[in-house]
N, C-alpha and C positions, 0 to 999 in steps of 0.2 A: 341733383339727380332727377327730380320730378320734371324740371324743364327739359332735360335731356330725353327722358322717356316719352314726354309729350311732343318732342320734336319742335319746341318753340324756344325762344330766348328767355333768359331770366328776367330781362326788362319787361317783356310782354306778360310774363306770369305775374310779376309784382304790380303791373298796371291793373290787373283784374283782382288780385288778392294781395293786399298790402302786408299780410303776415300769415304765418302758419296757422294761427288761430282762425283767421278768416277762411282758410282752405278747409279746416276741420268743420267749421260751422256750415259751410256750403255742402260738404259731404253728408253731414248729419241731416240737413234739411231734405236732401234727396231721399235718404233712408226713412225719415219721418213721414214724408208724403206717400211713399210706396206702401208702407205698412198700414197706415191709417186709411188710405183709400181702399185697401182690401178689406179692412175691418168694417168700413162703411158699407161696402157691397154685401158683406156677409150679414150684417144687421138687417138689411132690406130683403134678403133672400128668404125663401120659404123653407129652408132647411130646419131640422130639429136643432134645438139649442146645443145639444152635445156635438152634433156635426159641425155647427158653426165654430165652436171653440176648437175642435180638432183641426178644422181647415185653417183657422187663424194660426194655430201653433205650427202646423206643418209649413204653411206659407212663410212664416217667420224664419224657420230653420232652412228652408230651401233658398230663401232670399240671401241668407248669410253664406250659404254654400256657393251660390252664383257670384256673390260679391264678397269675397273672402276678407278683404281689408276691413270691412265693417265689424268683424268680430273683435278686432283690436280696439276699435273705436267704442263699440257698445260695452265692452268689458272694461273700458277706461284704461286699458294697458298702454295705449299710445298717447294718453293725455298727461300733461305735466301740470304743475301749479299755475303756469302761465295761461292754460286753457280752462280756467275755472268756470267760465261762462258756458263752455261746451259740456263740461262735466255736469253742471246744473241742468242743462238741457237734456242730457242722457237720463238723469234721475227723473226728471219730469216726464220723459218719454215712457219709461217703464210704469210710472204711476198712471199715466193716461191709458196705457195698454191694459193695465190691471182693471181700470174702470170699464174699459170696453168689454173685457172678459166677464166682469161682474154683471154688466147689463145683459149680455147674452145668456148667462146662467140664470138670471132672474126671471126669464121667460118660462122656466119650468122648475120651480123650487121644490116641487113634490118629489122629484127623483134625485135630490141631492142629499148626501149624508150630513153635510154641514151647511152653514149659511153661504149664500153666493159670494159675499165678500171674502170669507175665509178660503173658500175654494179657489177664487180668483188669485188670492195672494199666494197660495201653494203652487198654482200653475205658473205664475210669473216668476216665483222664486226658482222653480225647476228650470224655467226658460233661461233665466240669467245665469244659472249654474252651467247649463249646456253651452251657452254662448262663451262663457269663460273657459270652458274646456276645449272649444273648437281649435284655438291656436295649437294646442297640444296634439289633437287628433290629426291636424294637417301635417305634423312632423312624421307621422307614420303612414300618410297617404290615404286617409279615410275621409269621406265627405261629411259635411256638418250634419246632414239629416240622420246619420247613424249615431249621433251622440245620445239620442234617446235610447237606442238599442244597447249601447255600452253601459249607460247609467243603470238601466233596468237589470242587466246581467250582473253588474257589480253589487247591486242591492239585493237581488234575489238569486236567480240561477240562469244557466244558459237557455233552458227551455222557455222561460218567460221572455228572455231576450229575443229568441226566434219568433215567438208569437207577436211581439211588438214589431219585429222586422217585417213580418208579413203585411203590416198595414202602412209601412213607410215606403213612399215612392222612391225607387232608386233611379239614378241617372242612367241613360242609355249606354254610357261608356264605363259603367261599373264592371270591373275586370275580375278575372279569376284570381289574379294576384291580390287584389283588394279583399276578395272573399277569404283568401288564405290568411291575410293579416287580421281581418276581423275575427275569424275563428280562433286564431292563436291568442289574440288579446282577450277574448271571452274565456278561453280555457285558463289563462293566467289569473284573471281577476274576478271570476264568478264567486257569488255568495260570500262577499267579504265580511259583512256583519257577523254571520254565524261562524265563519272560520277564524276570524280574529278572536272571538270569544273562546273557541276551542284551543287556539294557540296559547292564549293567556292561561287557561287551565293547565296546559302542559308546561307552563313555566317560561314561555317566550313572550317578550314584550310585544304588545299589539302594534306599537309604532314600528318596530323592527320588521314584523311580519308584513305590515302594510307596505313599507318601503321596498322590501324584497320582491313582493308580488307585483305591485304596480310599477315600480322602477324596472324590474326585470321584464315586464310586459312591453314597456316602451322601448327598452334597449333591443329586445329580440325583434319586435315588429319594425323598428327602424332599420335593422339589417335586412328585413324582408322587403322593405319599401323599394320598388324599382326606380322611383324618382331620385332616390339618393344616389344610385349608381349613374344615372343619366347626368345629374349635376356634376358628379366627380369627373365623368368623362368629358363633359363640356369644358370644365375648368382646365383639365389636362390638355385638351385641344387648343384652348386659348393660350395656355402657357407655351406650348410647343410652337404655335404660330408666331408668338412674340420673340421666341428664341431664334 
């Protein structure tokens, strides 16, 4: 399939990449260079440490949005036991990124609530979680940069999510349909920690409430996603042409 999409023969593909593991390794190398080149630029800039970290985080998420396949690679979803060396490289990648964030935060320790190392660990943990959620958000047609908005809304409330959204750069092609999907998802899943506790007090299991609200949000928003209908239409047209 990869050779077909690239419009080359399988023999030419395997001449450059002897295995799938080599392809993954080359893809990861491109991702690694792009992210850490940006981190190097930010370290040398005259921005405040807080702005450096913010820009590094947003660059990472926008990079994932522009190169959607990397979300499955960095979340290790696409990797099997045969690609253990790539998995190790991904683990080291996040460790190096955490170190870069720590170095940026160390420039202004007076304004930190915790130590730079702990703050960097929390930021990278949040980043990994967002990358892991991206394949799910793509199912409902939302860009990767909005994962931060969705996560904030789920942990707090829609108003906090809107505040975060105001600082997230949106793509020029962000549509009214995507805005409707985002609003619907926020209404389904807002304030989960508080509302799960309330449901438990009312006698409903927290797991059941979580599955109903989050699962219902994905199902409802999947039906709102216009890409879903476009794919169904294209499949129908292909089927009709073959008949």
